[in-house]
N, CA, C and O atoms as a GROMACS GRO file, in nm:
protein
  228
    1MET      N    1  20.679   2.157   4.969
    1MET     CA    2  20.664   2.269   5.059
    1MET      C    3  20.764   2.253   5.174
    1MET      O    4  20.768   2.150   5.241
    2GLU      N    5  20.842   2.354   5.194
    2GLU     CA    6  20.942   2.352   5.301
    2GLU      C    7  20.879   2.405   5.430
    2GLU      O    8  20.837   2.521   5.437
    3VAL      N    9  20.872   2.320   5.530
    3VAL     CA   10  20.817   2.359   5.660
    3VAL      C   11  20.929   2.349   5.762
    3VAL      O   12  21.008   2.254   5.760
    4LYS      N   13  20.936   2.446   5.852
    4LYS     CA   14  21.041   2.442   5.954
    4LYS      C   15  20.982   2.468   6.092
    4LYS      O   16  20.871   2.520   6.106
    5VAL      N   17  21.057   2.431   6.193
    5VAL     CA   18  21.017   2.455   6.331
    5VAL      C   19  20.990   2.604   6.347
    5VAL      O   20  21.069   2.688   6.303
    6GLY      N   21  20.879   2.635   6.412
    6GLY     CA   22  20.840   2.774   6.433
    6GLY      C   23  20.735   2.822   6.335
    6GLY      O   24  20.669   2.923   6.360
    7ASP      N   25  20.717   2.751   6.221
    7ASP     CA   26  20.613   2.790   6.126
    7ASP      C   27  20.475   2.764   6.187
    7ASP      O   28  20.457   2.669   6.263
    8LYS      N   29  20.379   2.850   6.154
    8LYS     CA   30  20.242   2.828   6.194
    8LYS      C   31  20.168   2.766   6.076
    8LYS      O   32  20.183   2.810   5.963
    9ILE      N   33  20.089   2.661   6.104
    9ILE     CA   34  20.015   2.593   5.998
    9ILE      C   35  19.866   2.587   6.033
    9ILE      O   36  19.827   2.595   6.150
   10ARG      N   37  19.785   2.572   5.928
   10ARG     CA   38  19.642   2.545   5.943
   10ARG      C   39  19.617   2.410   5.877
   10ARG      O   40  19.650   2.391   5.760
   11ILE      N   41  19.558   2.318   5.952
   11ILE     CA   42  19.526   2.186   5.898
   11ILE      C   43  19.398   2.196   5.816
   11ILE      O   44  19.296   2.246   5.864
   12ILE      N   45  19.405   2.147   5.694
   12ILE     CA   46  19.286   2.139   5.610
   12ILE      C   47  19.219   2.004   5.632
   12ILE      O   48  19.099   1.996   5.657
   13HIS      N   49  19.298   1.896   5.623
   13HIS     CA   50  19.244   1.762   5.653
   13HIS      C   51  19.359   1.664   5.677
   13HIS      O   52  19.458   1.664   5.604
   14LEU      N   53  19.344   1.581   5.779
   14LEU     CA   54  19.440   1.474   5.805
   14LEU      C   55  19.384   1.345   5.746
   14LEU      O   56  19.273   1.304   5.780
   15THR      N   57  19.460   1.283   5.658
   15THR     CA   58  19.418   1.159   5.593
   15THR      C   59  19.384   1.053   5.696
   15THR      O   60  19.461   1.029   5.790
   16GLY      N   61  19.269   0.989   5.679
   16GLY     CA   62  19.228   0.881   5.768
   16GLY      C   63  19.162   0.927   5.897
   16GLY      O   64  19.121   0.844   5.978
   17GLU      N   65  19.149   1.056   5.917
   17GLU     CA   66  19.083   1.108   6.037
   17GLU      C   67  18.943   1.156   6.002
   17GLU      O   68  18.909   1.174   5.885
   18ASP      N   69  18.861   1.176   6.106
   18ASP     CA   70  18.720   1.208   6.087
   18ASP      C   71  18.689   1.356   6.071
   18ASP      O   72  18.572   1.394   6.067
   19GLY      N   73  18.789   1.439   6.062
   19GLY     CA   74  18.765   1.581   6.043
   19GLY      C   75  18.777   1.664   6.170
   19GLY      O   76  18.763   1.786   6.164
   20ARG      N   77  18.802   1.600   6.284
   20ARG     CA   78  18.808   1.676   6.409
   20ARG      C   79  18.926   1.770   6.417
   20ARG      O   80  18.926   1.861   6.499
   21TYR      N   81  19.028   1.752   6.332
   21TYR     CA   82  19.142   1.843   6.329
   21TYR      C   83  19.130   1.947   6.218
   21TYR      O   84  19.210   2.041   6.212
   22ASP      N   85  19.033   1.932   6.131
   22ASP     CA   86  19.015   2.025   6.020
   22ASP      C   87  18.999   2.167   6.074
   22ASP      O   88  18.916   2.192   6.162
   23GLY      N   89  19.078   2.258   6.022
   23GLY     CA   90  19.071   2.398   6.064
   23GLY      C   91  19.157   2.434   6.183
   23GLY      O   92  19.174   2.552   6.213
   24HIS      N   93  19.213   2.335   6.252
   24HIS     CA   94  19.300   2.365   6.366
   24HIS      C   95  19.427   2.434   6.318
   24HIS      O   96  19.479   2.405   6.210
   25GLU      N   97  19.475   2.526   6.399
   25GLU     CA   98  19.600   2.595   6.370
   25GLU      C   99  19.697   2.571   6.485
   25GLU      O  100  19.657   2.547   6.599
   26GLY      N  101  19.824   2.578   6.454
   26GLY     CA  102  19.925   2.562   6.558
   26GLY      C  103  20.063   2.588   6.503
   26GLY      O  104  20.082   2.610   6.383
   27THR      N  105  20.159   2.584   6.593
   27THR     CA  106  20.298   2.610   6.559
   27THR      C  107  20.376   2.479   6.559
   27THR      O  108  20.362   2.398   6.651
   28VAL      N  109  20.458   2.458   6.457
   28VAL     CA  110  20.542   2.339   6.448
   28VAL      C  111  20.648   2.348   6.558
   28VAL      O  112  20.727   2.442   6.562
   29GLU      N  113  20.648   2.249   6.649
   29GLU     CA  114  20.744   2.247   6.759
   29GLU      C  115  20.865   2.160   6.729
   29GLU      O  116  20.977   2.190   6.772
   30TYR      N  117  20.844   2.053   6.655
   30TYR     CA  118  20.958   1.971   6.609
   30TYR      C  119  20.917   1.885   6.492
   30TYR      O  120  20.798   1.860   6.468
   31ILE      N  121  21.017   1.840   6.419
   31ILE     CA  122  20.999   1.752   6.304
   31ILE      C  123  21.078   1.626   6.334
   31ILE      O  124  21.199   1.632   6.356
   32ASP      N  125  21.010   1.512   6.334
   32ASP     CA  126  21.076   1.388   6.374
   32ASP      C  127  21.164   1.332   6.262
   32ASP      O  128  21.174   1.390   6.153
   33ALA      N  129  21.228   1.219   6.289
   33ALA     CA  130  21.326   1.161   6.198
   33ALA      C  131  21.268   1.119   6.064
   33ALA      O  132  21.341   1.108   5.965
   34ILE      N  133  21.137   1.095   6.058
   34ILE     CA  134  21.075   1.057   5.930
   34ILE      C  135  20.996   1.171   5.868
   34ILE      O  136  20.921   1.150   5.773
   35GLY      N  137  21.014   1.293   5.920
   35GLY     CA  138  20.958   1.412   5.858
   35GLY      C  139  20.818   1.452   5.901
   35GLY      O  140  20.761   1.545   5.845
   36GLN      N  141  20.763   1.383   6.002
   36GLN     CA  142  20.630   1.420   6.050
   36GLN      C  143  20.640   1.545   6.137
   36GLN      O  144  20.736   1.564   6.212
   37LEU      N  145  20.536   1.630   6.125
   37LEU     CA  146  20.533   1.756   6.199
   37LEU      C  147  20.455   1.739   6.329
   37LEU      O  148  20.346   1.683   6.330
   38HIS      N  149  20.512   1.787   6.437
   38HIS     CA  150  20.447   1.783   6.568
   38HIS      C  151  20.436   1.926   6.618
   38HIS      O  152  20.528   2.005   6.602
   39GLY      N  153  20.322   1.958   6.680
   39GLY     CA  154  20.306   2.095   6.726
   39GLY      C  155  20.188   2.116   6.816
   39GLY      O  156  20.136   2.022   6.877
   40THR      N  157  20.145   2.241   6.825
   40THR     CA  158  20.047   2.284   6.925
   40THR      C  159  19.902   2.266   6.882
   40THR      O  160  19.813   2.315   6.952
   41TRP      N  161  19.874   2.200   6.771
   41TRP     CA  162  19.737   2.184   6.722
   41TRP      C  163  19.664   2.066   6.784
   41TRP      O  164  19.543   2.053   6.766
   42GLY      N  165  19.734   1.979   6.856
   42GLY     CA  166  19.670   1.863   6.916
   42GLY      C  167  19.764   1.745   6.916
   42GLY      O  168  19.885   1.761   6.898
   43GLY      N  169  19.711   1.627   6.936
   43GLY     CA  170  19.793   1.510   6.960
   43GLY      C  171  19.849   1.439   6.839
   43GLY      O  172  19.942   1.360   6.854
   44LEU      N  173  19.797   1.464   6.720
   44LEU     CA  174  19.842   1.388   6.604
   44LEU      C  175  19.950   1.462   6.527
   44LEU      O  176  19.952   1.585   6.522
   45ALA      N  177  20.040   1.384   6.467
   45ALA     CA  178  20.142   1.442   6.379
   45ALA      C  179  20.080   1.468   6.242
   45ALA      O  180  19.989   1.397   6.199
   46VAL      N  181  20.130   1.570   6.175
   46VAL     CA  182  20.094   1.598   6.037
   46VAL      C  183  20.199   1.535   5.948
   46VAL      O  184  20.319   1.555   5.968
   47ILE      N  185  20.154   1.459   5.848
   47ILE     CA  186  20.244   1.393   5.755
   47ILE      C  187  20.240   1.471   5.624
   47ILE      O  188  20.142   1.463   5.550
   48PRO      N  189  20.346   1.545   5.594
   48PRO     CA  190  20.344   1.634   5.477
   48PRO      C  191  20.307   1.568   5.344
   48PRO      O  192  20.240   1.630   5.262
   49GLU      N  193  20.348   1.443   5.321
   49GLU     CA  194  20.319   1.376   5.195
   49GLU      C  195  20.175   1.327   5.184
   49GLU      O  196  20.128   1.296   5.075
   50GLU      N  197  20.103   1.321   5.297
   50GLU     CA  198  19.968   1.263   5.297
   50GLU      C  199  19.859   1.362   5.338
   50GLU      O  200  19.748   1.356   5.285
   51ASP      N  201  19.888   1.451   5.429
   51ASP     CA  202  19.786   1.539   5.487
   51ASP      C  203  19.782   1.673   5.416
   51ASP      O  204  19.880   1.717   5.356
   52GLU      N  205  19.664   1.737   5.423
   52GLU     CA  206  19.648   1.868   5.363
   52GLU      C  207  19.661   1.976   5.470
   52GLU      O  208  19.593   1.971   5.573
   53PHE      N  209  19.750   2.073   5.446
   53PHE     CA  210  19.768   2.184   5.538
   53PHE      C  211  19.833   2.299   5.463
   53PHE      O  212  19.887   2.281   5.354
   54VAL      N  213  19.826   2.417   5.522
   54VAL     CA  214  19.892   2.534   5.464
   54VAL      C  215  19.974   2.602   5.571
   54VAL      O  216  19.938   2.602   5.688
   55VAL      N  217  20.086   2.660   5.529
   55VAL     CA  218  20.168   2.742   5.619
   55VAL      C  219  20.106   2.881   5.618
   55VAL      O  220  20.086   2.941   5.513
   56ILE      N  221  20.077   2.933   5.739
   56ILE     CA  222  20.011   3.064   5.748
   56ILE      C  223  20.098   3.168   5.818
   56ILE      O  224  20.057   3.283   5.832
   57GLY      N  225  20.216   3.129   5.860
   57GLY     CA  226  20.303   3.227   5.925
   57GLY      C  227  20.430   3.166   5.975
   57GLY      O  228  20.514   3.235   6.031
   0.00000   0.00000   0.00000
């Protein structure tokens, strides 16, 4: 899945987390050197190869 800065995503589940981010939505603000997504959904990065999420806009 190709994700780019400015895309809006909905987190389904972050691997290793307790579910507190499940359902959060936000906009990708930057993608770091190892491909992790950072954005407006909260403090944790989304790791595309490990975490479940969908692009919604």
